[in-house]
All heavy atoms as an XYZ file, in Angstrom:
969
protein
N      11.393      2.804      0.635
C      12.810      2.618      0.423
C      13.046      2.356     -1.053
O      12.336      1.642     -1.706
C      13.300      1.451      1.280
C      14.728      1.089      1.024
S      15.247     -0.193      2.169
C      16.862      0.396      2.479
N      14.103      2.982     -1.596
C      14.441      2.812     -3.009
C      15.321      1.596     -3.205
O      16.146      1.276     -2.376
C      15.176      4.051     -3.499
N      15.101      0.915     -4.297
C      15.950     -0.199     -4.677
C      16.685      0.177     -5.931
O      16.069      0.620     -6.893
C      15.099     -1.464     -4.912
O      14.371     -1.754     -3.731
C      15.982     -2.641     -5.291
N      17.977      0.000     -5.941
C      18.778      0.323     -7.124
C      19.318     -0.968     -7.689
O      19.868     -1.798     -6.984
C      19.953      1.233     -6.739
C      20.906      1.505     -7.902
C      20.276      2.518     -8.845
C      22.221      2.007     -7.385
N      19.127     -1.151     -8.982
C      19.680     -2.304     -9.686
C      20.717     -1.786    -10.680
O      20.382     -0.963    -11.531
C      18.576     -3.087    -10.433
C      19.161     -4.225    -11.217
C      17.509     -3.565     -9.443
N      21.958     -2.234    -10.542
C      22.998     -1.836    -11.475
C      22.993     -2.818    -12.629
O      23.103     -4.018    -12.442
C      24.373     -1.828    -10.798
C      24.567     -0.782     -9.720
C      25.938     -0.917     -9.082
C      24.396      0.606    -10.290
N      22.874     -2.306    -13.821
C      22.898     -3.123    -15.024
C      24.333     -3.384    -15.448
O      25.253     -2.664    -15.026
C      22.122     -2.423    -16.134
C      20.648     -2.130    -15.813
C      20.029     -1.302    -16.916
C      19.871     -3.410    -15.594
N      24.588     -4.398    -16.273
C      25.952     -4.650    -16.711
C      26.578     -3.378    -17.298
O      25.956     -2.653    -18.049
C      25.769     -5.719    -17.802
C      24.501     -6.408    -17.422
C      23.628     -5.335    -16.830
N      27.795     -3.096    -16.894
C      28.511     -1.931    -17.398
C      28.324     -0.695    -16.529
O      29.054      0.281    -16.666
N      27.361     -0.697    -15.620
C      27.189      0.447    -14.728
C      28.159      0.322    -13.571
O      28.490     -0.774    -13.129
C      25.765      0.506    -14.188
C      24.743      0.896    -15.206
C      23.367      1.034    -14.602
O      23.018      0.268    -13.677
O      22.641      1.909    -15.042
N      28.594      1.475    -13.069
C      29.514      1.484    -11.937
C      28.861      2.197    -10.782
O      28.277      3.261    -10.945
C      30.817      2.182    -12.314
C      31.582      1.456    -13.414
C      32.845      2.213    -13.741
C      33.596      1.506    -14.848
N      34.778      2.250    -15.237
N      28.978      1.625     -9.624
C      28.506      2.273     -8.404
C      29.341      3.513     -8.170
O      30.551      3.514     -8.340
C      28.640      1.308     -7.226
C      28.565      1.983     -5.899
C      27.338      2.362     -5.382
C      29.701      2.272     -5.168
C      27.260      3.004     -4.161
C      29.626      2.923     -3.959
C      28.386      3.283     -3.462
O      28.325      3.925     -2.265
N      28.721      4.600     -7.774
C      29.460      5.831     -7.543
C      29.485      6.181     -6.066
O      30.488      6.115     -5.431
C      28.827      6.972     -8.344
C      29.597      8.259     -8.240
C      29.208      9.153     -9.377
N      29.589     10.496     -9.099
C      29.414     11.477     -9.925
N      28.868     11.264    -11.088
N      29.775     12.686     -9.620
N      28.377      6.576     -5.499
C      28.299      6.906     -4.084
C      26.841      7.062     -3.705
O      25.980      7.212     -4.555
C      29.044      8.208     -3.763
C      28.439      9.422     -4.419
C      29.219     10.701     -4.169
O      30.435     10.693     -4.365
O      28.573     11.674     -3.771
N      26.555      6.998     -2.420
C      25.207      7.271     -1.960
C      25.108      8.761     -1.660
O      26.014      9.333     -1.040
C      24.855      6.451     -0.704
C      24.464      5.053     -1.023
C      25.400      4.057     -1.046
C      23.158      4.746     -1.360
C      25.063      2.751     -1.355
C      22.796      3.458     -1.664
C      23.745      2.450     -1.668
N      24.053      9.376     -2.131
C      23.873     10.794     -1.872
C      23.093     10.988     -0.586
O      22.723     10.032      0.093
C      23.177     11.463     -3.059
C      21.761     10.967     -3.269
O      21.244     10.187     -2.480
N      21.151     11.398     -4.328
N      22.798     12.234     -0.239
C      22.061     12.541      0.976
C      20.678     11.928      0.973
O      20.149     11.618      2.020
C      21.931     14.062      1.147
C      23.240     14.761      1.361
C      23.056     16.250      1.325
O      22.276     16.789      0.538
N      23.781     16.952      2.176
N      20.082     11.751     -0.195
C      18.744     11.193     -0.276
C      18.710      9.680     -0.159
O      17.657      9.072     -0.278
N      19.852      9.054      0.065
C      19.902      7.628      0.258
C      19.898      6.826     -1.031
O      19.799      5.614     -1.000
N      20.019      7.479     -2.181
C      20.026      6.775     -3.444
C      21.447      6.674     -3.967
O      22.232      7.596     -3.820
C      19.154      7.525     -4.486
C      17.692      7.661     -4.143
C      16.994      8.533     -5.177
C      17.032      6.302     -4.089
N      21.756      5.569     -4.602
C      23.091      5.406     -5.172
C      23.152      6.118     -6.512
O      22.264      5.989     -7.326
C      23.401      3.928     -5.363
N      24.185      6.909     -6.694
C      24.410      7.582     -7.973
C      25.254      6.652     -8.830
O      26.168      6.018     -8.339
C      25.136      8.903     -7.750
C      24.436      9.918     -6.857
C      25.304     11.153     -6.685
C      23.104     10.297     -7.431
N      24.951      6.566    -10.104
C      25.704      5.703    -11.000
C      26.332      6.535    -12.090
O      26.068      7.728    -12.213
C      24.786      4.646    -11.647
O      23.896      5.321    -12.534
C      24.004      3.872    -10.590
N      27.123      5.910    -12.909
C      27.711      6.575    -14.066
C      27.066      6.078    -15.347
O      27.640      6.168    -16.411
C      29.228      6.344    -14.100
C      29.999      6.931    -12.920
C      31.481      6.584    -13.009
C      29.814      8.426    -12.857
N      25.848      5.546    -15.247
C      25.163      5.012    -16.425
C      24.744      6.155    -17.349
O      24.666      7.301    -16.949
C      23.950      4.199    -16.015
O      22.958      5.030    -15.445
N      24.436      5.797    -18.596
C      24.029      6.794    -19.595
C      22.693      7.426    -19.238
O      22.432      8.575    -19.604
C      23.961      6.145    -20.963
N      21.832      6.715    -18.564
C      20.539      7.233    -18.128
C      20.391      6.994    -16.643
O      20.573      5.877    -16.167
C      19.370      6.558    -18.880
C      19.481      6.822    -20.378
C      18.039      7.042    -18.326
C      18.458      6.083    -21.210
N      20.099      8.044    -15.924
C      19.848      7.929    -14.505
C      18.446      8.454    -14.247
O      18.132      9.583    -14.602
C      20.886      8.740    -13.719
C      20.895      8.389    -12.271
C      22.187      8.849    -11.600
O      23.222      8.935    -12.252
O      22.110      9.132    -10.401
N      17.602      7.636    -13.683
C      16.199      8.020    -13.458
C      15.800      7.630    -12.041
O      16.392      6.732    -11.432
C      15.290      7.342    -14.475
N      14.802      8.312    -11.529
C      14.362      8.045    -10.172
C      12.879      8.393    -10.064
O      12.383      9.276    -10.762
C      15.190      8.883     -9.170
C      14.919     10.370     -9.333
C      14.924      8.463     -7.735
N      12.175      7.695     -9.202
C      10.835      8.101     -8.813
C      11.015      9.078     -7.672
O      11.642      8.732     -6.650
C      10.002      6.896     -8.365
O       8.798      7.352     -7.781
N      10.501     10.276     -7.803
C      10.722     11.306     -6.774
C      10.139     10.873     -5.416
O      10.596     11.352     -4.379
C      10.146     12.640     -7.231
C      10.814     13.212     -8.484
C      10.205     14.549     -8.830
C      12.317     13.329     -8.320
N       9.160      9.978     -5.430
C       8.626      9.464     -4.179
C       9.656      8.654     -3.395
O       9.487      8.427     -2.207
C       7.395      8.575     -4.440
C       6.211      9.369     -4.972
O       6.164     10.591     -4.754
O       5.333      8.756     -5.603
N      10.720      8.205     -4.063
C      11.737      7.402     -3.407
C      12.939      8.214     -2.916
O      13.853      7.651     -2.314
C      12.240      6.297     -4.347
C      11.189      5.285     -4.637
N      11.173      4.550     -5.782
C      10.087      4.898     -3.942
C      10.124      3.735     -5.770
N       9.461      3.949     -4.665
N      12.940      9.496     -3.177
C      14.048     10.337     -2.728
C      13.746     10.786     -1.297
O      12.731     11.425     -1.033
C      14.222     11.568     -3.644
C      15.343     12.456     -3.118
C      14.503     11.142     -5.071
N      14.630     10.426     -0.382
C      14.460     10.788      1.031
C      15.036     12.181      1.249
O      16.239     12.387      1.102
C      15.149      9.776      1.920
C      14.739      8.324      1.730
C      15.595      7.397      2.569
C      13.271      8.151      2.049
N      14.174     13.114      1.614
C      14.604     14.505      1.778
C      15.141     14.723      3.192
O      14.575     14.244      4.180
C      13.447     15.453      1.508
C      12.809     15.349      0.125
C      11.661     16.319     -0.008
C      13.847     15.594     -0.954
N      16.239     15.472      3.276
C      16.849     15.837      4.564
C      16.539     17.298      4.844
O      16.359     18.102      3.928
C      18.367     15.664      4.489
C      18.767     14.214      4.283
O      18.194     13.343      4.952
O      19.670     13.986      3.457
N      16.521     17.653      6.131
C      16.350     19.053      6.501
C      17.420     19.887      5.804
O      18.593     19.501      5.749
C      16.444     19.252      8.003
C      15.238     18.682      8.744
O      14.184     18.499      8.113
O      15.363     18.403      9.959
N      17.017     21.037      5.285
C      17.940     21.948      4.590
C      17.543     23.369      4.962
O      16.938     24.096      4.195
C      17.814     21.725      3.064
C      18.900     22.435      2.284
O      19.795     23.029      2.899
O      18.835     22.387      1.050
N      17.849     23.753      6.211
C      17.348     25.014      6.755
C      17.736     26.240      5.920
O      18.825     26.325      5.382
C      18.014     25.106      8.128
C      18.445     23.715      8.464
C      18.733     23.059      7.145
N      16.786     27.150      5.822
C      17.000     28.432      5.168
C      17.723     29.338      6.168
O      17.383     29.371      7.355
C      15.657     29.053      4.754
C      14.968     28.158      3.720
C      15.828     30.476      4.224
C      13.522     28.495      3.472
N      18.703     30.078      5.714
C      19.429     31.018      6.551
C      18.416     31.925      7.258
O      17.591     32.572      6.616
C      20.379     31.845      5.677
C      21.220     32.809      6.449
O      20.796     33.383      7.457
N      22.440     32.992      5.984
N      18.454     31.953      8.575
C      17.474     32.733      9.350
C      17.469     34.217      8.969
O      16.435     34.869      9.023
C      17.746     32.612     10.834
C      17.253     31.309     11.413
C      17.177     31.441     12.895
N      18.103     30.497     13.507
C      18.110     30.243     14.769
N      17.285     30.845     15.585
N      18.964     29.370     15.269
N      18.614     34.737      8.591
C      18.710     36.155      8.209
C      17.956     36.433      6.916
O      17.672     37.593      6.592
C      20.175     36.578      8.029
C      20.950     36.531      9.340
O      20.327     36.622     10.415
O      22.186     36.377      9.266
N      17.648     35.414      6.144
C      16.945     35.579      4.874
C      15.436     35.496      5.018
O      14.707     35.871      4.095
C      17.398     34.523      3.863
C      18.847     34.574      3.503
C      19.795     35.491      3.909
C      19.543     33.673      2.654
N      21.025     35.207      3.367
C      20.896     34.090      2.584
C      19.147     32.542      1.937
C      21.842     33.423      1.833
C      20.098     31.886      1.193
C      21.437     32.319      1.130
N      14.943     34.999      6.150
C      13.492     34.820      6.335
C      12.832     36.164      6.612
O      13.244     36.926      7.486
C      13.211     33.821      7.459
C      13.757     32.448      7.063
C      11.705     33.743      7.749
C      13.659     31.386      8.153
N      11.789     36.456      5.818
C      11.047     37.713      5.915
C       9.789     37.536      6.755
O       9.436     38.386      7.565
C      10.668     38.231      4.510
C      11.934     38.494      3.696
C       9.786     39.459      4.586
C      11.691     38.714      2.222
N       9.125     36.402      6.558
C       7.842     36.148      7.245
C       7.627     34.655      7.411
O       7.944     33.875      6.517
C       6.694     36.757      6.425
C       5.337     36.500      6.990
C       4.838     37.253      8.062
C       4.541     35.487      6.494
C       3.601     36.998      8.601
C       3.292     35.230      7.006
C       2.813     35.990      8.074
N       7.046     34.264      8.540
C       6.663     32.873      8.760
C       7.849     32.036      9.223
O       8.904     32.550      9.606
N       7.645     30.734      9.173
C       8.675     29.785      9.584
C       8.836     28.690      8.505
O       8.516     27.523      8.725
C       8.331     29.135     10.945
O       7.015     28.568     10.846
C       8.377     30.142     12.066
N       9.307     29.094      7.327
C       9.437     28.103      6.250
C      10.448     27.008      6.623
O      11.500     27.287      7.188
C       9.938     28.917      5.071
C      10.573     30.135      5.671
C       9.836     30.402      6.946
N      10.056     25.771      6.336
C      10.920     24.616      6.577
C      11.262     24.000      5.233
O      10.352     23.575      4.508
C      10.236     23.591      7.496
C      11.097     22.346      7.658
C       9.915     24.213      8.843
N      12.547     23.956      4.902
C      12.978     23.419      3.613
C      13.652     22.052      3.805
O      14.280     21.806      4.829
C      13.952     24.378      2.935
N      13.478     21.191      2.796
C      14.131     19.888      2.755
C      14.665     19.668      1.352
O      14.090     20.181      0.389
C      13.141     18.764      3.107
C      12.469     18.916      4.450
C      11.450     17.821      4.726
N      10.527     17.636      3.606
C       9.918     16.491      3.313
N      10.140     15.412      4.036
N       9.080     16.417      2.302
N      15.728     18.876      1.238
C      16.259     18.609     -0.105
C      17.074     17.329     -0.115
O      17.445     16.790      0.935
C      17.143     19.770     -0.573
O      18.335     19.803      0.161
N      17.376     16.874     -1.329
C      18.280     15.741     -1.542
C      18.774     15.790     -2.977
O      18.023     16.153     -3.894
C      17.585     14.416     -1.280
N      20.015     15.421     -3.174
C      20.578     15.298     -4.509
C      20.268     13.890     -4.994
O      20.404     12.935     -4.257
C      22.074     15.521     -4.468
C      22.747     15.335     -5.810
C      24.240     15.477     -5.754
O      24.763     16.226     -4.932
N      24.931     14.735     -6.583
N      19.893     13.788     -6.284
C      19.646     12.432     -6.820
C      20.442     12.106     -8.053
O      20.451     10.969     -8.509
C      18.154     12.163     -7.039
C      17.511     12.939     -8.137
C      16.829     14.123     -8.003
C      17.425     12.596     -9.513
N      16.364     14.514     -9.227
C      16.713     13.595    -10.181
C      17.917     11.519    -10.278
C      16.465     13.569    -11.526
C      17.667     11.503    -11.639
C      16.945     12.527    -12.251
N      21.173     13.075     -8.618
C      22.053     12.744     -9.735
C      23.168     13.766     -9.848
O      23.079     14.866     -9.288
C      21.271     12.687    -11.060
O      20.903     13.986    -11.473
N      24.217     13.364    -10.591
C      25.335     14.274    -10.844
C      25.960     13.897    -12.168
O      25.974     12.728    -12.570
C      26.382     14.153     -9.730
N      26.469     14.912    -12.887
C      27.163     14.650    -14.152
C      28.494     13.962    -13.866
O      29.030     14.042    -12.768
C      27.393     15.954    -14.918
O      28.203     16.822    -14.158
N      29.012     13.276    -14.873
C      30.280     12.561    -14.704
C      31.410     13.481    -14.262
O      32.277     13.095    -13.502
C      30.664     11.829    -15.989
C      29.790     10.632    -16.274
C      30.253      9.932    -17.543
C      29.400      8.733    -17.843
N      29.872      8.000    -19.029
N      31.390     14.714    -14.765
C      32.481     15.647    -14.424
C      32.186     16.443    -13.138
O      33.002     17.255    -12.702
C      32.771     16.598    -15.575
C      31.618     17.528    -15.916
O      30.591     17.528    -15.189
O      31.733     18.256    -16.908
N      31.038     16.206    -12.530
C      30.706     16.838    -11.259
C      30.259     18.277    -11.355
O      30.059     18.936    -10.339
N      30.077     18.826    -12.566
C      29.720     20.233    -12.708
C      28.214     20.465    -12.629
O      27.787     21.608    -12.448
C      30.219     20.813    -14.043
O      29.621     20.078    -15.110
C      31.754     20.727    -14.118
N      27.422     19.419    -12.767
C      25.966     19.573    -12.770
C      25.347     18.538    -11.831
O      25.726     17.364    -11.880
C      25.398     19.371    -14.197
O      26.056     20.288    -15.068
C      23.900     19.637    -14.226
N      24.424     18.981    -10.997
C      23.706     18.075    -10.107
C      22.202     18.320    -10.225
O      21.782     19.380    -10.671
C      24.134     18.279     -8.634
O      23.888     19.643     -8.263
C      25.599     17.942     -8.434
N      21.446     17.317     -9.822
C      19.990     17.429     -9.840
C      19.484     17.155     -8.413
O      19.909     16.168     -7.799
C      19.344     16.432    -10.818
O      19.979     16.566    -12.089
C      17.864     16.688    -10.963
N      18.595     18.003     -7.949
C      18.107     17.905     -6.577
C      16.592     17.935     -6.556
O      15.939     18.439     -7.478
C      18.597     19.092     -5.741
C      20.088     19.193     -5.657
N      20.785     18.848     -4.538
C      21.016     19.603     -6.568
C      22.064     19.044     -4.749
N      22.232     19.496     -5.971
N      16.037     17.427     -5.474
C      14.617     17.625     -5.157
C      14.619     18.523     -3.937
O      15.410     18.356     -3.014
C      13.927     16.286     -4.812
C      12.482     16.530     -4.385
C      13.984     15.339     -5.986
N      13.743     19.531     -3.944
C      13.675     20.486     -2.841
C      12.210     20.784     -2.578
O      11.407     20.903     -3.520
C      14.402     21.768     -3.258
C      14.502     22.848     -2.227
C      15.417     22.957     -1.234
C      13.665     24.018     -2.104
N      15.212     24.105     -0.493
C      14.126     24.770     -1.022
C      12.547     24.467     -2.809
C      13.541     25.952     -0.622
C      11.956     25.670     -2.399
C      12.462     26.398     -1.331
N      11.832     20.881     -1.318
C      10.497     21.364     -1.005
C      10.575     22.296      0.192
O      11.591     22.350      0.896
C       9.496     20.216     -0.795
C       9.646     19.447      0.520
O      10.458     19.823      1.382
O       8.940     18.443      0.679
N       9.501     23.068      0.365
C       9.504     24.066      1.429
C       8.065     24.351      1.850
O       7.165     24.403      0.991
C      10.164     25.357      0.920
S      10.404     26.592      2.207
N       7.864     24.523      3.145
C       6.552     24.915      3.638
C       6.361     26.414      3.426
O       7.294     27.131      3.054
C       6.410     24.554      5.142
O       7.400     25.286      5.881
C       6.555     23.068      5.385
N       5.161     26.859      3.700
C       4.791     28.268      3.465
C       5.646     29.222      4.307
O       5.952     28.971      5.451
C       3.308     28.450      3.793
C       2.748     29.760      3.362
C       1.261     29.798      3.568
C       0.706     31.116      3.089
N      -0.755     31.155      3.203
N       5.980     30.337      3.686
C       6.746     31.380      4.320
C       7.277     32.320      3.246
O       7.087     32.084      2.055
N       7.916     33.391      3.671
C       8.513     34.345      2.724
C       9.968     34.517      3.089
O      10.306     34.746      4.270
C       7.782     35.678      2.831
C       7.458     36.267      1.486
C       6.536     37.449      1.598
N       7.332     38.638      1.399
C       7.059     39.804      1.936
N       6.022     39.955      2.721
N       7.809     40.844      1.691
N      10.836     34.417      2.075
C      12.257     34.541      2.344
C      12.987     34.964      1.097
O      12.491     34.862     -0.014
C      12.839     33.202      2.845
C      12.570     32.032      1.944
C      13.441     31.685      0.929
C      11.414     31.279      2.103
C      13.170     30.615      0.092
C      11.142     30.212      1.285
C      12.017     29.871      0.269
N      14.215     35.491      1.301
C      15.103     35.813      0.190
C      16.026     34.626     -0.016
O      16.292     33.872      0.915
C      15.897     37.081      0.493
C      14.984     38.285      0.458
C      15.659     39.627      0.600
N      16.861     39.903     -0.165
C      16.883     40.277     -1.453
N      15.756     40.398     -2.128
N      18.038     40.539     -2.068
N      16.518     34.457     -1.247
C      17.411     33.357     -1.570
C      18.504     33.861     -2.502
O      18.219     34.572     -3.454
C      16.635     32.231     -2.248
C      17.435     30.975     -2.316
C      18.205     30.558     -3.365
C      17.588     30.001     -1.306
N      18.822     29.366     -3.072
C      18.450     29.000     -1.782
C      17.069     29.875     -0.008
C      18.800     27.893     -1.045
C      17.423     28.768      0.729
C      18.278     27.790      0.215
N      19.746     33.478     -2.205
C      20.873     33.847     -3.047
C      21.307     32.645     -3.857
O      21.486     31.545     -3.322
C      22.049     34.345     -2.208
C      23.223     34.755     -3.048
C      23.206     35.954     -3.742
C      24.337     33.932     -3.173
C      24.271     36.339     -4.544
C      25.400     34.304     -3.958
C      25.356     35.508     -4.670
O      26.409     35.874     -5.456
N      21.479     32.836     -5.161
C      21.898     31.756     -6.048
C      23.392     31.895     -6.343
O      23.814     32.824     -7.005
C      21.071     31.783     -7.348
C      19.639     31.407     -7.115
C      18.701     32.377     -6.809
C      19.252     30.081     -7.154
C      17.387     32.032     -6.558
C      17.935     29.716     -6.916
C      17.003     30.699     -6.612
N      24.162     30.948     -5.844
C      25.614     30.939     -6.064
C      25.959     30.484     -7.480
O      27.012     30.830     -8.002
C      26.312     30.025     -5.055
C      26.190     30.507     -3.651
N      26.995     31.473     -3.123
C      25.317     30.172     -2.667
C      26.654     31.707     -1.881
N      25.634     30.942     -1.562
N      25.072     29.710     -8.069
C      25.268     29.180     -9.428
C      23.939     29.278    -10.158
O      22.894     29.422     -9.534
C      25.714     27.722     -9.360
N      23.977     29.215    -11.498
C      22.712     29.142    -12.243
C      21.916     27.959    -11.735
O      22.472     26.886    -11.480
C      22.974     28.938    -13.748
C      23.478     30.186    -14.450
O      23.525     31.269    -13.826
O      23.828     30.080    -15.629
N      20.617     28.167    -11.556
C      19.775     27.088    -11.037
C      18.437     27.111    -11.766
O      17.810     28.160    -11.897
C      19.570     27.259     -9.533
C      18.844     26.105     -8.901
C      18.873     26.164     -7.382
O      19.916     26.533     -6.811
O      17.835     25.844     -6.776
N      18.023     25.945    -12.220
C      16.724     25.796    -12.875
C      15.798     25.085    -11.900
O      16.176     24.070    -11.291
C      16.852     24.963    -14.164
C      17.730     25.714    -15.167
C      15.475     24.661    -14.751
C      18.114     24.902    -16.373
N      14.608     25.622    -11.745
C      13.578     24.957    -10.936
C      12.450     24.516    -11.870
O      12.159     25.173    -12.855
C      13.031     25.871     -9.810
C      14.131     26.289     -8.863
C      12.299     27.071    -10.364
N      11.867     23.375    -11.544
C      10.707     22.851    -12.260
C       9.673     22.493    -11.193
O       9.958     21.658    -10.339
C      11.105     21.619    -13.077
C       9.971     21.048    -13.864
N      10.048     19.834    -14.460
C       8.735     21.540    -14.151
C       8.909     19.578    -15.074
N       8.109     20.590    -14.892
N       8.546     23.157    -11.214
C       7.525     22.956    -10.194
C       6.741     21.691    -10.499
O       6.125     21.581    -11.564
C       6.588     24.184    -10.113
C       7.374     25.488     -9.975
C       5.566     23.999     -8.971
C       8.267     25.583     -8.766
N       6.755     20.745     -9.553
C       6.023     19.487     -9.770
C       4.802     19.367     -8.869
O       3.964     18.510     -9.095
C       6.944     18.270     -9.587
C       7.598     18.278     -8.209
C       8.007     18.238    -10.669
C       8.367     17.020     -7.888
N       4.713     20.240     -7.860
C       3.557     20.219     -6.964
C       3.428     21.585     -6.316
O       4.414     22.207     -5.963
C       3.790     19.161     -5.887
C       2.651     18.998     -4.909
C       2.942     17.901     -3.892
O       3.094     16.730     -4.303
O       3.047     18.237     -2.690
N       2.200     22.079     -6.212
C       1.964     23.357     -5.547
C       2.314     24.531     -6.445
O       2.364     24.429     -7.674
N       2.572     25.655     -5.809
C       2.932     26.879     -6.538
C       3.756     27.772     -5.625
O       3.772     27.595     -4.407
C       1.680     27.621     -7.022
O       0.941     28.109     -5.923
N       4.420     28.732     -6.255
C       5.242     29.681     -5.506
C       5.257     30.993     -6.267
O       5.256     31.004     -7.503
C       6.686     29.150     -5.288
C       7.396     28.934     -6.602
C       7.478     30.069     -4.383
N       5.232     32.102     -5.540
C       5.386     33.420     -6.151
C       6.801     33.868     -5.881
O       7.259     33.863     -4.734
C       4.363     34.405     -5.598
O       3.050     33.904     -5.866
C       4.521     35.777     -6.215
N       7.493     34.221     -6.953
C       8.900     34.638     -6.843
C       9.046     36.020     -7.431
O       8.267     36.458     -8.275
C       9.851     33.645     -7.563
C       9.842     32.301     -6.869
C       9.510     33.511     -9.026
N      10.070     36.720     -6.939
C      10.367     38.062     -7.451
C      11.878     38.268     -7.298
O      12.457     37.984     -6.272
C       9.628     39.097     -6.619
C       9.913     40.514     -6.998
C       9.089     41.498     -6.166
O       8.217     41.112     -5.394
N       9.386     42.764     -6.327
N      12.479     38.729     -8.382
C      13.909     39.016     -8.342
C      14.138     40.504     -8.142
O      13.225     41.311     -8.318
N      15.359     40.874     -7.760
C      15.680     42.283     -7.619
C      15.434     42.969     -8.951
O      16.007     42.614     -9.978
C      17.134     42.454     -7.195
C      17.362     42.017     -5.755
O      16.385     41.924     -4.974
O      18.534     41.752     -5.387
N      14.507     43.928     -8.975
C      14.173     44.655    -10.176
C      13.283     43.898    -11.154
O      13.033     44.353    -12.259
N      12.792     42.725    -10.766
C      11.939     41.894    -11.633
C      10.562     41.770    -10.955
O      10.455     41.553     -9.756
C      12.542     40.479    -11.794
C      13.981     40.530    -12.283
C      11.678     39.627    -12.702
C      14.170     41.102    -13.655
N       9.506     41.891    -11.740
C       8.146     41.802    -11.212
C       7.847     40.416    -10.663
O       8.446     39.421    -11.063
C       7.151     42.139    -12.311
N       6.888     40.352     -9.717
C       6.441     39.078     -9.148
C       5.912     38.184    -10.243
O       5.282     38.643    -11.197
C       5.363     39.293     -8.104
C       5.849     39.876     -6.819
C       4.715     39.987     -5.831
C       5.190     40.605     -4.541
N       4.111     40.735     -3.563
N       6.135     36.891    -10.056
C       5.615     35.904    -10.988
C       5.271     34.655    -10.205
O       6.040     34.199     -9.353
C       6.655     35.561    -12.041
C       6.162     34.478    -12.963
C       6.957     34.366    -14.187
N       6.357     33.323    -15.015
C       6.553     33.201    -16.275
N       7.341     34.053    -16.891
N       5.980     32.237    -16.949
N       4.098     34.095    -10.476
C       3.686     32.853     -9.829
C       4.020     31.685    -10.724
O       3.666     31.680    -11.905
C       2.182     32.874     -9.496
O       1.935     33.952     -8.576
C       1.757     31.571     -8.828
N       4.749     30.714    -10.171
C       5.097     29.483    -10.878
C       4.235     28.372    -10.312
O       4.119     28.216     -9.101
C       6.578     29.150    -10.653
C       7.587     30.207    -11.065
C       8.990     29.806    -10.602
C       7.548     30.413    -12.578
N       3.618     27.598    -11.208
C       2.770     26.487    -10.797
C       3.222     25.192    -11.427
O       4.229     25.146    -12.149
N       2.467     24.145    -11.178
C       2.789     22.811    -11.678
C       3.083     22.867    -13.190
O       2.318     23.433    -13.948
C       1.658     21.829    -11.384
C       1.910     20.470    -12.032
C       1.478     21.671     -9.884
N       4.244     22.318    -13.581
C       4.639     22.309    -14.975
C       5.486     23.492    -15.396
O       6.109     23.466    -16.464
N       5.541     24.557    -14.579
C       6.356     25.720    -14.910
C       7.823     25.471    -14.528
O       8.118     24.692    -13.610
C       5.863     26.964    -14.162
C       4.526     27.467    -14.643
O       4.167     27.169    -15.804
O       3.837     28.153    -13.884
N       8.700     26.173    -15.226
C      10.134     26.105    -14.913
C      10.683     27.527    -14.966
O      10.114     28.400    -15.620
C      10.857     25.217    -15.935
N      11.785     27.757    -14.267
C      12.425     29.084    -14.264
C      13.910     28.915    -14.051
O      14.358     27.976    -13.379
C      11.824     29.961    -13.162
N      14.671     29.816    -14.638
C      16.115     29.850    -14.446
C      16.458     31.030    -13.559
O      16.021     32.176    -13.829
C      16.819     30.009    -15.799
C      18.309     30.370    -15.757
C      19.135     29.243    -15.116
C      18.807     30.678    -17.156
N      17.205     30.797    -12.505
C      17.697     31.834    -11.628
C      19.197     31.947    -11.879
O      19.925     30.959    -11.757
C      17.390     31.506    -10.162
C      15.922     31.489     -9.866
C      15.178     30.339    -10.099
C      15.286     32.619     -9.382
C      13.808     30.327     -9.830
C      13.915     32.613     -9.123
C      13.173     31.458     -9.337
N      19.652     33.126    -12.231
C      21.057     33.324    -12.590
C      21.971     33.389    -11.387
O      21.603     33.892    -10.330
C      21.213     34.644    -13.378
C      20.409     34.697    -14.649
C      21.107     33.973    -15.765
N      20.302     34.124    -16.994
C      20.498     33.361    -18.035
N      21.416     32.442    -18.026
N      19.759     33.535    -19.102
N      23.166     32.868    -11.573
C      24.214     32.933    -10.550
C      24.427     34.376    -10.143
O      24.434     35.281    -10.972
C      25.511     32.329    -11.064
N      24.591     34.595     -8.834
C      24.858     35.926     -8.328
C      23.625     36.771     -8.087
O      23.729     37.939     -7.738
N      22.444     36.183     -8.255
C      21.215     36.940     -8.077
C      20.497     36.581     -6.779
O      20.662     35.495     -6.231
C      20.257     36.722     -9.267
O      19.784     35.395     -9.285
N      19.690     37.515     -6.308
C      18.814     37.305     -5.142
C      17.380     37.228     -5.667
O      17.038     37.874     -6.650
C      18.899     38.505     -4.193
C      20.103     38.505     -3.313
C      21.285     39.128     -3.545
C      20.236     37.853     -2.052
N      22.145     38.914     -2.513
C      21.533     38.136     -1.585
C      19.398     37.047     -1.291
C      22.002     37.650     -0.361
C      19.856     36.561     -0.074
C      21.149     36.867      0.363
N      16.562     36.459     -4.986
C      15.146     36.425     -5.298
C      14.369     36.338     -3.984
O      14.924     35.968     -2.954
C      14.784     35.256     -6.214
O      15.007     34.048     -5.550
N      13.105     36.694     -4.072
C      12.234     36.558     -2.918
C      11.213     35.479     -3.249
O      10.608     35.489     -4.314
C      11.518     37.889     -2.624
C      10.667     37.822     -1.366
C      10.059     39.190     -1.048
O      10.819     40.181     -1.002
O       8.820     39.233     -0.887
N      11.027     34.552     -2.330
C      10.099     33.433     -2.499
C       8.964     33.588     -1.507
O       9.146     34.027     -0.401
C      10.807     32.116     -2.238
C      11.812     31.785     -3.296
C      12.957     32.483     -3.582
C      11.781     30.708     -4.200
N      13.634     31.886     -4.604
C      12.923     30.791     -5.011
C      10.887     29.666     -4.410
C      13.202     29.865     -6.004
C      11.164     28.746     -5.400
C      12.310     28.867     -6.189
């Protein structure tokens, strides 16, 4: 269970899906081990192979609400994914092979990051 301590001047905002309180402080940090992930099913029509199970939780948001930070994980499987907005991924455990429409396959591993453009499809 995560414990949140609000320092003087910080304002409570709301609890997100991961059970953590979001604040409006200048620095928002979290131990990813404390983020409680909720089921986040992949659209069945997008699954190509296997039975991938995805989970996620939001742990931060910008003051203006235009940017959020999430933790996401997924079990083995193959599926397509549509990005409604620009999205950056940073691999912190394991690896994944991704391929975009017209883009060659690429394996991302621990420490790698990638930007997926809004309006694009990729295969994971």
